[in-house]
Each structure stands twice: as C-alpha cells, then as structure tokens.
C-alpha positions in Angstrom: -6.0 -8.9 9.5 -5.4 -12.6 9.5 -6.9 -15.5 7.7 -6.6 -19.3 7.4 -7.1 -21.9 4.8 -8.6 -25.4 4.9 -8.0 -26.3 1.3 -5.5 -25.5 -1.4 -6.0 -22.0 -2.7 -6.6 -21.2 -6.4 -5.0 -17.8 -6.3 -5.0 -14.3 -4.8 -6.7 -11.3 -6.1 -5.2 -8.5 -3.9 -5.0 -7.3 -0.3 -7.7 -5.0 0.9 -6.8 -1.9 2.8 -5.5 -3.1 6.2 -4.4 -6.1 4.2 -6.8 -9.0 4.0 -6.3 -10.8 0.6 -9.0 -11.8 -1.8 -8.8 -15.4 -3.1 -10.5 -16.5 -6.3 -13.2 -19.0 -5.6 -12.0 -19.5 -2.0 -15.1 -18.4 -0.1 -15.9 -22.0 1.0 -12.4 -22.6 2.3 -11.2 -19.3 3.9 -11.9 -17.9 7.3 -11.1 -14.3 8.2 -10.0 -13.2 11.6 -9.6 -9.5 12.6 -10.6 -7.2 15.5 -13.6 -5.0 15.8 -11.7 -1.9 14.7 -10.7 -3.3 11.3 -13.6 -5.6 10.6 -15.3 -3.3 8.1 -12.2 -3.4 5.9 -12.9 -7.0 5.2 -16.5 -6.6 4.1 -15.7 -7.8 0.6 -13.5 -10.7 1.6 -15.1 -13.9 0.3 -14.7 -15.9 3.5 -17.2 -18.4 4.7 -17.0 -16.7 8.1 -15.4 -13.8 9.9 -14.4 -14.0 13.5 -13.6 -11.1 15.8 -10.5 -11.7 17.8 -9.6 -9.1 20.5 -6.3 -7.4 20.0 -4.6 -4.2 21.0 -1.7 -1.9 20.2 0.6 -0.9 23.0 -1.4 1.7 25.0 1.6 3.0 27.0 4.7 1.9 28.7 3.6 2.3 32.3 2.9 -0.9 34.2 -0.9 -0.7 34.1 -0.9 -0.1 30.3 1.4 -3.0 29.7 -0.7 -5.3 31.9 -3.9 -4.1 30.1 -2.4 -4.7 26.6 -1.1 -8.1 27.6 -4.5 -9.1 29.0 -6.3 -8.2 25.8 -3.8 -9.9 23.5 -3.7 -12.9 25.8 -7.5 -13.1 25.8 -7.5 -12.9 22.0 -4.9 -15.7 21.8 -7.1 -17.9 23.9 -10.1 -17.3 21.7 -8.0 -17.9 18.6 -6.6 -21.1 20.2 -10.1 -22.5 20.6 -11.2 -21.4 17.2 -8.2 -23.1 15.6 -8.9 -26.3 17.4 -12.4 -26.3 15.9 -11.4 -25.3 12.3 -8.2 -27.3 12.0 -6.8 -25.0 9.3 -4.0 -26.0 6.8 -2.2 -22.6 7.2 -2.6 -19.3 8.9 -1.5 -16.1 7.1 -1.2 -12.6 8.6 -0.9 -9.3 6.8 0.4 -7.0 9.5 -1.2 -4.9 12.2 -2.0 -5.9 15.8 -5.1 -7.9 14.8 -2.8 -10.6 13.4 -0.9 -11.1 16.7 -3.3 -13.3 18.7 -4.3 -15.7 15.9 -0.7 -16.2 14.7 0.6 -16.7 18.2 -2.1 -19.3 18.8 -1.3 -21.0 15.4 2.4 -21.1 16.1 1.8 -22.7 19.5 -0.4 -25.3 17.8 2.2 -26.1 15.2 0.1 -24.9 12.3 2.1 -23.5 9.4 2.2 -19.7 9.6 3.1 -16.9 7.2 3.3 -13.2 7.5 3.3 -10.8 4.6 5.1 -7.5 5.0 3.8 -5.1 2.4 6.1 -2.2 3.3 9.8 -1.7 2.8 10.3 -1.6 6.6 8.8 -4.3 8.8 6.0 -3.1 11.0 6.0 -3.7 14.8 3.4 -6.5 14.8 5.3 -8.4 12.1 8.6 -7.7 13.8 7.1 -9.3 17.0 5.9 -12.3 15.0 8.8 -12.8 12.6 10.8 -15.1 14.8 7.7 -17.3 15.6 6.2 -17.9 12.1 7.1 -20.5 9.5 7.8 -18.1 6.6 8.0 -14.4 5.8 6.8 -13.0 2.5 7.9 -9.5 1.5 6.4 -6.8 -0.7 9.7 -5.2 -1.5 13.0 -6.9 -2.3 15.0 -4.6 0.0 13.1 -5.3 3.3 15.4 -4.8 6.2 15.0 -7.7 8.6 15.2 -7.2 12.4 17.5 -10.2 12.7 19.9 -11.7 10.1 18.9 -15.2 10.9 15.4 -14.5 9.5 16.7 -14.3 6.0 16.6 -18.1 5.6 12.8 -18.1 5.9 12.1 -14.9 3.9 10.8 -14.9 0.3 10.2 -11.9 -1.9 6.8 -12.1 -3.5 5.8 -8.5 -4.2 2.6 -6.8 -3.2 -0.5 -8.3 -4.9 -2.4 -5.7 -7.0 -5.9 -5.3 -8.2 -7.1 -6.8 -11.5 -7.8 -3.2 -12.7 -4.2 -2.3 -12.1 -3.0 -5.3 -14.0 -5.2 -4.2 -16.9 -3.9 -0.6 -16.7 -0.4 -1.9 -16.8 -0.8 -2.9 -20.4 -1.0 0.8 -21.4 2.5 1.9 -22.5 3.8 5.2 -21.3 3.8 8.0 -23.9 5.9 11.0 -22.8 4.3 14.4 -23.3 4.9 16.0 -26.7 6.7 19.4 -26.8 4.0 22.0 -26.4 1.4 19.2 -26.0 -0.9 18.2 -23.0 0.8 17.5 -19.7 -1.4 15.3 -17.5 -0.9 15.3 -13.7 -2.6 13.0 -11.3 -2.7 14.1 -7.7 -4.0 12.0 -4.8 -3.2 11.5 -1.2 -5.7 9.1 0.4 -7.5 9.9 3.6 -4.3 11.2 5.3 -2.8 13.0 2.4 -5.5 14.9 0.5 -5.3 17.9 2.7 -1.6 18.6 2.1 -2.1 18.1 -1.6 -4.9 20.7 -1.5 -2.7 23.1 0.4 0.5 22.7 -1.8 -0.3 21.7 -5.3 -2.6 24.6 -6.5 -0.2 27.3 -5.3 2.6 25.4 -6.9 0.8 25.3 -10.2 0.3 29.1 -9.8 4.1 29.5 -9.7 4.7 27.8 -13.0 5.3 29.8 -16.1 1.9 30.9 -17.5 2.8 29.2 -20.8 2.6 25.9 -19.0 -0.9 26.4 -17.7 -2.5 25.9 -21.0 -0.8 22.5 -21.4 -1.9 21.2 -18.0 -4.7 18.8 -17.3 -4.9 18.0 -13.6 -6.9 15.2 -12.0 -6.8 15.7 -8.2 -8.4 14.0 -5.2 -9.5 16.5 -2.6 -11.5 16.3 0.6 -15.1 17.6 0.5 -14.1 20.6 2.5 -11.4 21.5 0.1 -13.2 20.9 -3.2 -14.4 24.4 -3.8 -11.0 26.0 -2.9 -9.0 23.7 -5.1 -11.5 23.9 -8.0 -11.6 27.7 -7.8 -7.7 27.9 -7.7 -7.4 26.1 -11.0 -10.3 28.0 -12.5 -8.6 31.3 -11.7 -5.5 30.1 -13.5 -7.6 28.8 -16.4 -6.0 25.3 -15.9 -8.1 22.3 -16.9 -8.8 20.3 -13.8 -11.0 17.4 -12.6 -11.3 17.6 -8.8 -13.3 15.1 -6.8 -13.2 13.4 -3.4 -12.8 9.9 -4.9 -12.0 8.3 -8.3 -13.3 4.8 -8.7 -11.2 4.4 -11.9 -7.9 5.5 -10.4 -5.8 2.8 -12.2 -7.1 4.0 -15.5 -6.3 7.6 -14.6 -2.9 6.6 -13.4 -2.2 4.9 -16.7 -3.3 8.1 -18.5 -1.1 10.4 -16.6 2.4 11.8 -17.4 3.3 12.4 -13.8 1.8 11.3 -10.5 2.0 13.3 -7.2 1.0 11.2 -4.2 1.7 9.7 -0.9 3.8 6.5 -0.8 1.8 3.8 0.8 2.8 0.2 -0.1 -0.2 -0.3 -2.4 0.4 3.1 -4.2 4.0 2.4 -4.8 3.2 -1.2 -6.0 0.6 0.2 -8.5 2.9 3.0 -9.8 5.6 0.4 -10.4 3.3 -2.1 -12.0 1.8 0.4 -14.4 5.1 2.2 -14.8 4.5 5.9 -14.2 6.9 8.6 -12.9 6.0 10.1 -9.6 6.8 12.7 -7.0 6.2 10.9 -3.7 5.5 12.7 -0.4 5.7 10.2 2.5 3.4 10.5 5.4 5.6 12.3 7.9 4.2 11.0 11.2 4.0 7.2 10.4 5.2 5.2 13.4 7.8 3.1 11.5 8.4 5.6 8.7 7.2 3.0 6.3 6.2 5.4 3.6 9.6 7.1 3.6 11.2 3.6 3.0 8.7 2.7 0.3 9.3 6.0 -1.6 13.0 5.4 -1.2 12.8 2.1 -3.0 11.2 3.7 -6.1 13.6 6.7 -5.9 16.6 4.4 -5.8 15.2 2.5 -8.8 15.0 5.9 -10.7 11.3 5.9 -11.0 10.4 8.6 -8.6 11.4 11.8 -6.8 11.0 11.5 -3.0 10.1 14.8 -1.2 9.8 14.7 2.6 6.8 16.7 3.6 9.0 19.4 5.1 10.4 20.0 1.7 7.1 19.7 -0.1 6.5 23.5 -0.6 4.8 25.2 -3.5 8.2 26.6 -4.7 10.0 23.3 -4.6 7.1 21.4 -6.3 6.8 24.1 -9.0 10.5 23.7 -9.7 10.3 19.9 -10.0 7.3 20.0 -12.3 8.9 22.7 -14.5 12.1 20.6 -14.8 10.2 17.4 -15.7 7.9 19.2 -18.2 11.0 20.5 -20.0 12.5 17.0 -20.2 9.9 14.6 -21.5 12.6 11.9 -22.1 13.5 12.1 -18.4 9.9 11.3 -17.7 10.0 8.4 -20.1 13.1 7.1 -18.5 11.6 7.3 -15.0 8.5 5.5 -16.3 10.6 2.7 -17.7 12.6 2.4 -14.4 9.5 2.4 -12.3 8.0 -0.4 -14.5 11.2 -2.4 -14.2 10.8 -2.3 -10.4 7.2 -3.5 -10.5 5.7 -7.0 -10.6 2.3 -8.2 -11.9 2.4 -11.7 -10.5 2.8 -11.1 -6.8 -0.5 -12.8 -6.1 0.7 -16.0 -7.8 4.0 -15.8 -6.0 2.3 -15.5 -2.6 -0.1 -18.3 -3.4 2.7 -20.6 -4.4 4.5 -19.8 -1.1 1.4 -20.5 0.9 1.0 -23.9 -0.9 4.7 -24.8 -0.2 4.4 -23.9 3.5 1.1 -25.6 3.9 2.6 -28.8 2.4 5.5 -28.7 4.9 
C-alpha cells in the first residue's frame, strides 16, 4: 500500500497488515492508494479518500507475461501521475508490495519527496525495484541488507511501528516460571502457520515428561477445521489449554506467556521484541524472499529466540527445546531480556520524524 500527505503529520499508530500506517488525527490530510487485491486491508485507515491504482506482480518471464505486467504497471503509473497532479501531495510513502510501485514511480518522476519503509530484515522485490528511485529508505530492522552499497546514505533505521496495545503490554515485566510452577505457552501462526502448529505442537507436548503436563497452560491459535483435534489432544493429556481461531487480545496473552511459539513475520518479531518474550520461531518456508527466515535470524542473533526451520520443526525437536527451556527458567529470563533490548517502542515517532524531514527537503 502507498499513501501521501498534504500536511504535517501528528504521528503514526501502526502499519496494518499489508502495511498501510495509521496516523493520529490525519484523516483530513492523508490519501491512501492501493490495488483492488489489497484494498480491504486498508478499511480502517483514516484517510479522506482511497484510490485504486492498478498494479501487478511479475506473472512470468516469457515475453507475453512481461508485456502484460509492464502494461498494467504502466497504466497504474499514468493513473497515479494524474492523481498526484490533482492532489499535489507533500510526500508519498510506500510500505512494500507491488501496489506501491506505480504511485511511487509517478511521484519520483514528478519530483515529489518519496519514502519506502521496509518492514522485514531482507528487502522485498518491490522495494528493491524502488530503492534507487526514492528520496529515503526507512528500515524496520537495523541489519537490513541493501541491494547496493550506495543506498546506505539515504537509509535510516526507524523500527517497525507497533500497535498501542503492544506498547501497553510492553510495560509488563517478564517473570520466569517458578520451579514446579505454571509454565505458560502461547502458540500462533497466522493464516499461513496455524496448520503446522496444529500438526506439530500437540504431539510435541505429548512427548514431554508427564510431570510437565500438569504445569502447562497452553494458549493456541488453530484453524476452525483443526479446533476439535487440537482441543481433544490436550484434553487427552489433561493439559490446560485455551484453543481458538483468533485472539483479539493477543498482546496481553503474549505478555502473560513464558514462551511463545510462532511464525516470524515482521510484525510478530517486532511485537515479541517490544514486549520482551522468549520465542521459538518457525519461519514460513516458501516465502519468496525468505524474509521470515531473516527476521527470525535477527532475534536469534540477539539471543532472544530459537529459530527452527520448518524442516526441523518436528514433535521430537520441539519437545526437546521446550523441556530444556522449562528446566532453565533463568535462560528464559535471559532470552526475554535480550529480546527486549532488541525491540523499540518509538518506531512510529521515528518514522514520522523522517517523513517530516524528507517532506521539508
């Protein structure tokens, strides 16, 4: 998604999924641009208007596919060019994905200040394409690998903006599990990860020493079709579990957990670090740019997480990791502290400041 400003912003709340940010009190001054596929992700964006700009991913490398893709992106750029002429925005900001390409290309050609924000630890293809054309690059991770060294001069680390609920949860200090006391696990995987969590986590719990079962309390996100099987598996073990397709209070539950098992999307890693919770991270294996693998690597290098590629994410391996961590509560506490040190709570303000500087030239 892409958006532009016509007045100085007051601040950012957080990026929505697929990355449109929410600005405090900015509805009268912000305009959102995206394509028809991603438009529903911006439903809560407080923009004065939303414009659909045609865009396309690369559909293939044969000549006809390349021509078709170029035609769609070119048509989107022309539409964005006309829209920008009418709106005369102060700045145009893109948050990754192919919907950002036509508006940012048009803005760059018009000489309007432009920014891209890369939320992952590895730059996505759309942002790589745009990086050399924009005024400034904002990064979600300090260790972002740039496609060209000369881009470093216009790159600024800001972090990944997080939700107010996460900032509130971050005030809860980590308390390691007491010997023989409750051990709270939070398990979630999002739309592309809940299935593997349902397949692996319950049998892993079944491989733990029975003495550990009575200590466990598990909160697990599961797909509707997996709810009964996951719930029954924990009931058979007499393990306390709360299983549901969605948790609206996930930051609160994250703060209450001793250990998190999850995928490693940029938002998830940013929230784990902000709140400061140890995690076992299982990157999405078929991601185009292996962004989740890189994201998890950042938190693993910091000492706040264990990264398990999905091929290694087996019930036996997971049971071994949980058993080892349960036996070393101080190791959990150390991981929590290191995760917290890697996090940031003021990424929204940092990004807003960068936008203001770029907009002022």
